[in-house]
GUTORDO-499326 format. One line per field, with one value per residue: residue number from 1; x negated, y, z negated of N, C-alpha, C in turn. Coordinates in Angstrom, 2 decimals. Each point is the difference from the previous one (the first is absolute). Example, Ala and Ser with C-alpha at 12.3 -4.5 7.8 and 13.67 -1.06 7.14 Angstrom:
// GUTORDO-499326
n <- (1  2)
n_px <- (-13.19  0.35)
n_py <- (-5.69  1.05)
n_pz <- (-7.80  0.72)
ca_px <- (0.89  -0.82)
ca_py <- (1.19  1.19)
ca_pz <- (0.00  -0.06)
c_px <- (-0.90  0.77)
c_py <- (1.20  1.09)
c_pz <- (0.00  -0.73)
// end
This chain:
// GUTORDO-499326
n <- (1  2  3  4  5  6  7  8  9  10  11  12  13  14  15  16  17  18  19  20  21  22  23  24  25  26  27  28  29  30  31  32  33  34  35  36  37  38  39  40  41  42  43  44  45  46  47  48  49  50  51  52  53  54  55  56  57  58  59  60  61  62  63  64  65  66  67  68  69  70  71  72  73  74  75  76  77  78  79  80  81  82  83  84  85  86  87  88  89  90  91  92  93  94  95  96  97  98  99  100  101  102  103  104  105  106  107  108  109  110  111  112  113  114  115  116  117  118  119  120  121  122  123  124  125  126  127  128  129  130  131  132  133  134  135  136  137  138  139  140  141  142  143  144  145  146  147  148  149  150  151  152  153  154  155  156  157  158  159  160  161  162  163  164  165  166  167  168  169  170  171  172  173  174  175  176  177  178  179  180  181  182  183  184  185  186  187  188  189  190  191)
n_px <- (-119.99  1.58  -0.09  1.02  -0.98  1.53  -1.17  -0.48  0.36  -1.73  -0.78  -0.14  -0.79  -0.95  -0.49  -0.48  1.17  0.70  -1.22  0.00  1.08  -0.50  -0.94  0.79  0.52  -0.90  -0.04  1.32  -0.28  -0.36  -0.07  0.01  1.46  -0.32  -0.88  0.64  -0.25  0.93  0.82  1.31  0.06  0.33  -0.41  -1.16  -0.17  -0.10  -0.68  -1.27  0.57  0.92  0.65  -1.70  -0.11  0.71  0.44  -0.61  1.24  -0.32  0.44  -0.28  -0.38  1.39  -1.12  0.33  -0.10  -1.34  0.46  -0.91  0.32  0.68  0.33  0.46  0.34  1.05  -0.99  -0.69  -0.01  -0.72  0.12  -0.42  -0.01  0.29  -0.12  0.40  1.06  -0.13  0.65  0.84  0.33  0.38  0.16  0.89  -0.55  0.68  -0.02  -1.30  -0.47  0.69  -0.97  -0.98  0.04  1.13  -0.72  -0.39  0.54  0.00  -1.30  0.09  0.86  -0.34  -0.89  -0.03  -0.36  -0.86  -0.37  -0.06  -1.14  -0.79  0.16  -0.19  -1.33  0.53  -0.83  -0.15  0.72  -1.15  0.25  -0.62  0.13  0.73  -0.78  -0.67  -0.61  -0.16  1.49  -0.45  0.78  0.46  -0.36  0.78  0.51  -0.16  0.57  0.78  0.99  -0.49  0.11  1.21  0.37  0.14  -0.35  0.43  -1.09  0.39  1.36  -0.13  -0.42  0.43  0.73  0.13  0.36  0.65  0.25  1.08  0.79  -0.86  -0.94  1.27  -0.04  -1.27  0.09  1.14  -0.34  -0.45  1.33  0.11  0.65  -0.45  -1.23  0.44  1.32  -0.62  -0.87  0.93  0.69  -1.54  -0.04  0.79  -0.44  -0.79  1.36)
n_py <- (110.88  0.32  0.05  0.92  0.73  -0.43  -1.45  -0.70  -1.08  -0.25  -0.44  -1.04  0.58  -0.43  0.53  -1.46  -0.64  1.69  -0.49  -1.67  0.40  0.79  -0.87  -0.96  1.00  0.47  -1.25  -0.16  1.01  0.34  -1.15  1.04  0.10  -1.21  0.42  0.95  0.78  0.38  1.14  -0.83  -0.02  0.15  0.95  -0.59  -0.20  0.93  0.42  -0.60  -0.65  1.07  0.40  -0.03  0.06  1.01  0.38  0.23  0.62  1.56  0.86  1.20  0.19  0.55  0.23  0.06  1.38  0.08  -0.11  -0.48  -1.26  -0.34  -1.77  0.14  -0.99  0.73  1.44  -0.99  0.90  0.54  1.37  1.05  0.66  1.06  0.60  -1.39  0.25  1.36  -0.29  -0.70  1.53  0.62  -1.20  0.62  -0.38  1.11  0.87  -0.08  0.44  1.37  -0.10  -0.04  0.49  0.59  -0.12  0.26  0.95  0.40  -0.26  0.61  1.00  0.52  -1.45  0.46  1.42  -0.48  -0.80  0.20  1.55  -0.72  -0.24  1.19  -1.00  -0.42  1.46  -1.21  0.99  0.65  0.63  1.36  0.92  -0.60  0.72  -1.49  0.41  -0.93  0.69  1.48  0.42  0.92  -0.84  -1.34  0.54  -0.05  -1.32  0.08  1.28  -1.12  -1.29  0.09  0.94  -1.01  -0.70  -0.62  -0.67  0.42  0.64  -1.56  0.10  1.22  -0.38  -1.01  0.90  0.21  -0.24  1.30  0.21  0.33  -0.65  -0.17  1.53  -0.05  -0.97  -0.16  1.59  -0.13  -0.14  0.80  0.64  0.14  0.76  1.04  -0.03  -0.01  0.80  0.18  -0.42  0.58  -0.27  0.61  0.46  -0.41  -0.55)
n_pz <- (-79.12  -0.02  -1.70  0.11  0.91  0.57  0.72  1.26  -0.56  0.10  1.16  -0.67  0.03  0.30  -0.88  -0.20  -0.35  -0.67  -0.43  0.38  -0.47  -0.22  -1.01  0.60  0.07  -1.05  -0.34  0.41  -0.71  -1.03  0.76  0.94  -0.21  0.45  0.75  0.61  -1.22  0.16  0.52  -0.56  1.43  -1.13  0.54  0.87  -1.44  -0.17  1.15  0.23  -1.18  -0.72  1.04  0.30  -1.64  -0.32  1.32  -1.07  0.31  0.50  -0.56  0.83  -1.13  -0.45  -0.94  -0.84  -1.01  -0.07  1.50  -0.04  -0.01  0.54  -0.24  1.33  -0.60  -0.79  0.12  -0.83  -0.85  0.02  -1.14  0.48  -1.01  0.64  -1.15  -0.02  1.13  -0.43  -1.82  1.09  0.72  -0.95  -0.18  -0.45  -0.72  -0.23  1.36  -0.63  -0.95  -0.01  0.94  -0.43  -0.72  0.54  0.36  -1.41  0.12  1.50  -0.53  -1.30  0.61  1.45  -0.40  -1.49  0.00  1.18  -0.37  -1.40  0.97  1.07  -1.23  -0.70  -0.28  -1.46  -0.67  -0.83  -1.12  -0.67  -1.63  0.32  -1.22  0.60  1.05  0.24  -0.21  -0.11  -0.27  -0.38  1.29  -0.86  -1.62  0.94  0.35  -0.80  -0.45  1.22  -0.02  -1.43  0.25  0.64  -1.00  -1.38  1.37  -0.59  0.62  1.00  -1.10  0.07  0.95  0.45  -1.26  0.50  1.05  -1.79  1.41  0.19  -0.70  -0.33  -0.50  -0.70  -0.84  -0.32  -0.06  -0.88  -0.32  -1.08  -1.06  -0.71  -0.10  1.21  0.12  -1.09  0.55  1.37  -0.59  -0.39  0.91  0.69  -1.73  0.43  1.07  -0.65  -0.23)
ca_px <- (1.30  0.26  0.19  1.50  0.36  0.29  -0.86  0.30  -0.84  -0.18  -0.60  -1.40  -1.69  -1.28  -1.08  -0.81  0.37  -0.19  -1.49  -0.37  1.11  -0.75  -0.92  0.56  0.34  -0.92  -0.89  0.42  0.09  -1.66  -1.50  -1.63  -0.02  -0.20  -1.48  -0.27  1.19  0.78  1.47  0.52  0.32  1.77  0.71  -0.22  1.10  1.75  0.19  -0.56  -0.53  0.76  1.13  -0.28  -0.33  1.47  0.93  0.48  -0.60  -0.14  0.43  0.01  1.45  0.03  0.33  -0.08  -0.67  -1.17  0.46  -1.35  0.33  0.59  0.35  1.44  -0.16  1.06  -0.16  -1.62  -0.52  -0.57  0.70  -0.72  0.42  -1.16  -1.08  -0.54  -0.46  -0.37  -1.71  -0.91  -0.41  -1.25  -0.86  -0.08  0.33  1.40  0.95  -0.79  1.18  1.74  0.21  -0.60  1.56  0.62  -0.53  -0.23  1.56  0.18  -0.51  0.79  2.01  0.74  0.78  1.06  0.91  0.98  0.49  1.09  0.99  0.36  0.84  0.36  -0.23  -0.40  -1.29  -0.14  -0.69  -0.15  -0.47  -1.59  -0.80  0.50  -0.51  -1.25  -0.81  0.24  1.02  0.29  -0.32  -0.92  -1.05  -0.74  -0.23  -1.62  -1.34  -0.03  -0.73  -1.48  -0.90  -0.20  -0.67  -2.07  -0.40  -0.78  -0.82  -0.87  0.16  -0.72  -1.24  -0.29  -0.36  -1.17  -1.12  -0.24  1.09  0.78  1.36  -0.63  -0.27  0.63  0.98  -0.53  -0.17  1.45  0.66  1.50  -0.22  -0.70  1.24  -0.05  -1.35  0.14  0.76  -0.80  -1.34  0.77  0.39  -0.97  -0.42  0.94  -0.47  -1.20  0.42)
ca_py <- (-0.55  -0.12  -1.94  -0.20  -0.61  -1.23  -0.16  -1.07  -0.86  -0.12  -1.56  0.63  0.01  0.24  1.23  -0.12  -0.46  0.83  -0.04  -0.72  0.02  1.57  -0.48  -0.97  0.75  0.62  -0.84  0.05  0.80  0.86  -1.26  0.51  0.81  -0.97  0.01  1.14  0.16  1.23  0.28  -1.02  0.37  0.27  0.69  -0.96  -1.11  0.69  0.90  -1.07  -1.04  -0.74  -0.47  -1.19  -0.69  0.20  0.50  1.54  1.49  1.04  1.16  0.79  0.30  0.38  -0.79  0.20  0.42  -1.15  -1.16  0.13  -0.99  -0.74  -0.59  -0.50  -1.30  -0.76  0.27  0.30  1.07  1.01  1.15  1.38  1.11  1.33  0.29  -0.64  -0.25  1.36  -0.27  -1.40  0.35  0.50  -1.23  0.01  -1.56  -0.63  -0.68  -1.41  -1.12  -0.17  -0.73  -1.58  -0.44  0.15  -0.98  -1.16  -0.24  -0.97  -0.97  -0.96  -0.04  0.56  -1.38  -0.81  0.85  -0.33  -1.35  0.46  0.80  -0.47  -0.94  0.86  -1.06  0.94  -0.29  0.14  0.87  0.16  1.13  -0.35  -0.38  -1.34  -1.04  -0.19  0.16  -0.92  -0.24  1.47  0.28  0.91  -0.24  -0.71  1.24  1.08  -0.72  -0.34  0.99  0.63  -1.27  0.30  1.14  -0.30  -1.62  -0.80  -0.14  1.64  0.43  -0.67  0.36  0.93  -0.12  -0.85  0.88  1.17  1.07  0.43  0.75  1.25  -0.86  -0.54  1.45  0.48  -0.96  -0.86  0.69  -0.57  0.96  -0.40  -1.05  -1.07  -0.92  -0.58  -1.37  -0.87  -0.40  -0.46  -1.09  -1.16  -1.57  -0.62  -0.55  -0.96  -1.65)
ca_pz <- (-0.17  -1.48  -0.29  0.23  1.41  0.31  1.01  -0.06  -0.46  0.84  -0.07  -0.48  0.88  -0.84  1.07  0.82  1.41  0.67  0.42  0.70  1.14  0.38  0.59  1.08  0.70  0.31  1.02  0.98  0.65  0.26  -0.40  -0.35  -1.36  -1.09  0.03  -0.61  -0.79  0.83  -0.20  0.52  1.00  -0.03  1.04  0.95  -0.03  -0.18  1.27  0.68  -0.18  -0.83  0.62  0.46  -1.03  -1.20  0.53  -0.40  0.48  -0.99  0.31  -1.89  -0.56  -1.06  -1.01  -1.24  -0.30  -0.45  0.32  0.88  0.78  -0.68  1.00  0.36  0.22  1.07  1.34  0.30  0.11  -1.12  -0.12  -0.48  0.26  0.94  -0.47  -0.58  1.47  -0.26  -0.07  0.32  0.94  -0.51  -0.70  -1.54  -0.85  -0.48  0.91  0.62  -1.18  0.33  1.16  -0.50  -1.28  1.00  0.65  -0.59  -0.26  0.79  0.14  -1.76  -0.43  0.49  0.82  -0.67  -0.58  1.44  -0.24  -0.81  -0.04  1.13  -0.16  -0.62  -1.15  -0.95  -0.15  -1.72  -0.18  -1.26  -0.52  0.14  -1.32  -0.15  0.92  -0.40  0.96  1.18  0.76  0.14  1.20  -0.07  -0.13  0.74  1.18  -0.57  0.30  1.31  -0.07  -0.62  0.76  1.66  -0.03  -0.16  -0.22  -1.17  0.14  -0.42  -0.99  -1.19  0.70  -0.69  -1.31  -0.02  -0.04  -0.48  0.06  -1.16  0.29  1.13  1.17  0.50  1.05  1.44  1.12  0.57  0.39  -0.96  -1.13  -1.11  -0.49  0.57  -0.19  -1.45  -0.15  0.09  -0.91  -1.60  0.40  0.71  -0.51  0.09  1.31  -0.05  -1.07)
c_px <- (0.42  0.60  1.45  0.06  -0.25  -0.65  0.57  -0.86  -0.05  -0.67  -1.28  -1.06  -1.01  -1.10  -0.88  0.78  0.57  -1.15  0.06  1.05  -0.47  -1.17  -0.11  0.58  -1.02  -0.87  0.64  0.25  -1.28  -0.80  -1.37  -0.13  0.01  -1.59  -0.57  0.66  0.00  1.14  0.70  1.09  1.89  0.49  0.31  0.95  1.46  0.58  -0.01  0.05  1.23  1.26  -0.07  -0.56  0.71  0.98  0.84  -0.28  -0.01  1.37  0.33  1.73  -0.16  0.57  0.74  -1.08  -0.68  -0.05  -1.41  0.37  1.16  0.25  1.07  -0.08  1.00  -0.03  -1.51  -0.47  -1.12  0.56  -1.10  0.15  -1.27  -0.82  -0.88  -1.31  -1.10  -1.50  -0.81  -0.78  -1.67  -0.39  0.12  0.30  1.12  0.81  -0.73  0.76  1.32  0.19  -0.08  1.23  0.77  -0.49  0.30  1.80  0.18  -0.56  0.28  1.06  0.40  1.18  0.91  1.00  0.88  1.11  1.40  1.04  1.54  0.82  1.24  0.62  -0.86  -1.19  -0.47  -0.74  -0.08  -1.05  -1.74  -0.27  0.65  -0.69  -1.31  -1.24  -0.56  1.08  0.35  -0.73  -0.83  -1.42  -0.73  -0.51  -1.02  -0.98  -0.41  -1.37  -1.02  -0.72  0.02  -1.35  -1.57  0.16  -0.29  -1.25  -1.12  0.05  -0.75  -1.55  -0.41  0.27  -1.35  -1.49  -0.04  1.40  1.20  1.28  -0.68  -0.32  1.02  1.12  -0.87  -0.32  1.14  0.99  1.46  0.06  -0.86  1.10  0.31  -1.25  -0.09  0.91  -0.79  -0.75  0.72  0.61  -0.04  0.21  1.96  0.25  -0.81  0.51  -0.06)
c_py <- (-0.18  -1.33  -0.19  -0.79  -1.09  -0.33  -1.59  -1.31  -1.30  -1.31  0.49  -0.39  0.45  0.85  -0.59  -0.44  1.22  0.88  -0.23  0.62  1.22  -0.38  -0.15  1.31  0.88  -0.73  -0.15  1.63  0.96  -0.90  0.95  0.89  -1.37  -0.26  1.32  1.01  1.68  0.40  -0.52  1.57  -0.06  0.81  -0.58  -1.12  0.20  0.41  -1.55  -1.44  -0.91  -0.27  -1.67  -1.10  -0.64  -0.18  1.38  1.35  1.06  1.23  0.76  0.97  0.69  -1.01  0.18  0.53  -1.09  -1.27  0.15  -0.53  -1.60  -1.18  -0.47  -1.29  -0.51  1.14  -0.49  1.17  0.50  0.92  0.78  1.04  0.45  0.05  -1.23  -0.67  0.78  -0.79  -1.48  0.31  0.66  -0.64  0.41  -1.50  0.03  -0.65  -1.21  -1.32  -0.24  -0.59  -1.43  -0.53  -0.47  -1.55  -1.36  -0.54  -0.69  -1.45  -1.07  -0.10  0.20  -0.96  -0.22  1.17  0.65  -0.92  0.07  1.14  -0.62  -1.07  0.00  -0.44  1.18  -0.14  0.73  1.57  -0.19  1.24  -0.70  -1.13  -1.34  -1.31  -0.15  1.05  -0.90  -0.30  0.99  0.13  1.50  -0.23  -0.87  1.32  1.08  -1.16  -0.32  1.01  0.61  -0.91  0.68  1.42  0.13  -1.55  -0.51  -0.70  1.46  0.50  -0.91  0.21  1.32  0.32  -0.74  0.65  1.05  1.28  -0.01  0.59  1.40  -0.75  -1.13  0.75  0.22  -0.93  -0.66  1.57  -0.27  1.34  -0.46  -1.24  -1.59  -0.74  -0.64  -1.10  -1.05  -0.96  -0.02  -1.33  -1.01  -1.43  -0.62  -0.12  -1.28  -1.02  -0.50)
c_pz <- (-1.58  0.20  0.18  1.52  0.35  0.89  0.04  -0.10  1.43  -0.35  -1.40  0.28  -1.46  0.65  1.04  1.42  0.61  0.57  1.23  1.46  0.35  0.95  1.46  0.60  0.48  1.16  1.31  0.92  -0.21  -1.09  -0.64  -1.53  -1.45  0.27  -0.73  -0.55  0.69  -0.75  1.45  1.04  -0.47  1.02  1.19  -0.29  -0.09  1.17  0.90  -0.07  -1.09  0.93  0.95  -0.56  -0.70  0.64  -0.40  0.70  -1.54  0.38  -1.07  0.18  -1.41  -1.07  -1.59  -0.77  -0.87  0.50  1.45  1.33  0.21  1.52  0.16  0.64  1.56  1.48  0.24  0.19  -1.44  0.11  -0.51  -0.33  0.65  -0.95  -0.40  1.61  0.29  -0.47  -0.04  1.22  -0.34  -0.96  -1.65  -0.62  -0.84  0.90  1.30  -0.98  0.10  1.47  -0.29  -0.98  1.36  0.99  -0.89  -0.39  1.36  0.13  -0.66  -0.22  1.23  1.31  -0.98  -0.23  1.39  0.13  -0.77  0.83  0.89  -0.12  -1.02  -1.48  -1.02  0.02  -1.57  0.04  -1.42  -0.01  0.31  -1.17  -0.04  0.62  0.01  1.18  1.15  0.56  0.24  1.22  0.42  -0.32  0.97  1.23  -0.62  -0.32  1.31  0.70  -0.22  0.58  1.37  0.31  0.11  -0.70  -1.49  0.32  -0.02  -0.78  -1.11  0.25  -0.65  -1.05  -0.46  0.04  -0.02  0.41  -0.47  0.98  1.47  1.13  1.39  0.83  1.02  0.63  0.58  0.48  -1.16  -1.23  -1.27  -0.74  0.47  0.00  -1.36  0.03  0.46  -0.17  -1.36  0.37  0.69  -0.06  0.66  1.23  -0.05  -0.50  1.15)
// end
């Protein structure tokens, strides 16, 4: 995303707080994943659990070039490109992360953005470079997706055992970039 792209400023949250939110969601829907590390069934969550747990549904639609998914807080929808949906069904790590990222937006920002949209209230938007990461919705949604797909306690244990990026990729079905981000930022989630 370009640094000149305007995004809404949201409630500041620490990565540790975001990690706890993702932990609680896993605990409520897939508690077995907190015992034994495995890929989170994000396709199952999208298809069968998201409506019940978060009150959001999803639909496929044409999106602008370069946009894989988005949320519509007013209609309570996750909108996916057909390619993202197909990739999700094929378990492509990027699509898995994209869906987890959008779920992060719903949990962390959905009520705030929906309230502002429905009330006709203004949403403060600034250039990405002018927003601290802890108040940037895109950074927060990425932090959520990383901890949702790779729970902190599992990653921490794996690192203590000398495992690295490739082990996270195999264990959680994530991309190299996601696994590397998770390892390099693990300390942020443990504060």
